[in-house]
N, C-alpha and C positions, 0 to 999 in steps of 0.2 A: 735323681739322675739329670745331669746337665746335657743339653743337646746343642749341637752346633747351630749358631744363630746367623751364620752367613747365608744370605739368600741370593747374592749375586756377586760377580766379579767383573772387572773390566780388564781388557787386554792392554798390554804395554803400549800399543799404538794409540789406543783411545786415551789412555792416561796422559801420554806425552802431548797429544793434541790439546787436551783439556788444560794442562798445566803450562802450555806454551814452551815446551822443552823438546829436545830431540829424543828419539828412541834410544840412541846410543848413550846420551847423558842419563836418562832414566835407568837404563840397564846398568850403567856403571854405579849408580847410587844403590840400586836394588841388590847388587851382588853381595852386599854385606848384610842384607836383611834375612831373617829367618821366617819360617812359617808363622811363628808367634807374632811376628811384626806385620803380618797381613799380606804376604806374598806366597803364591803357589805356582807350580808348573802344571799346565794343562797339556795332556798328550792326546794326539789324534792318530789317525791311520798312518801307516808307513813311517812310523817314528817321527812324525811332525810334532813339534811342541811349541808352546808359547808361554811366556811368563804373564801372569795376571795378578791383579791386586784386589783385595777386599776394600771396602770403604775405610777401614782402619789403616790398611796399607797405604792408601792414597794420602791420608793425613800424615803418616810417618814420612812419606816421600816429601811432602810439603815442608816438614821440619828439616829434613836433610838438605833440601834446596836452600832454605834460609840459612843453615849453618855453613853451606858451601856455595855462596852466590856466584863464584867465578867458574864458569864451565870450562875455561881453558886449563885450570889447575896447573 
């Protein structure tokens, strides 16, 4: 039986700061990612939600940034 090995996630705000990108840019890149790519939605009270990334998801974001270096698109 294989268990989920994800032990932590980082919010989009934290990932954007760490990668030197805006939250909007990270969101635009993440919208095409699936759960298998390391992105999840975290839901809180009163329908609050935030997008978060596993370490694998952050690596995938780095790859997407390298493939699309122009944030102006």
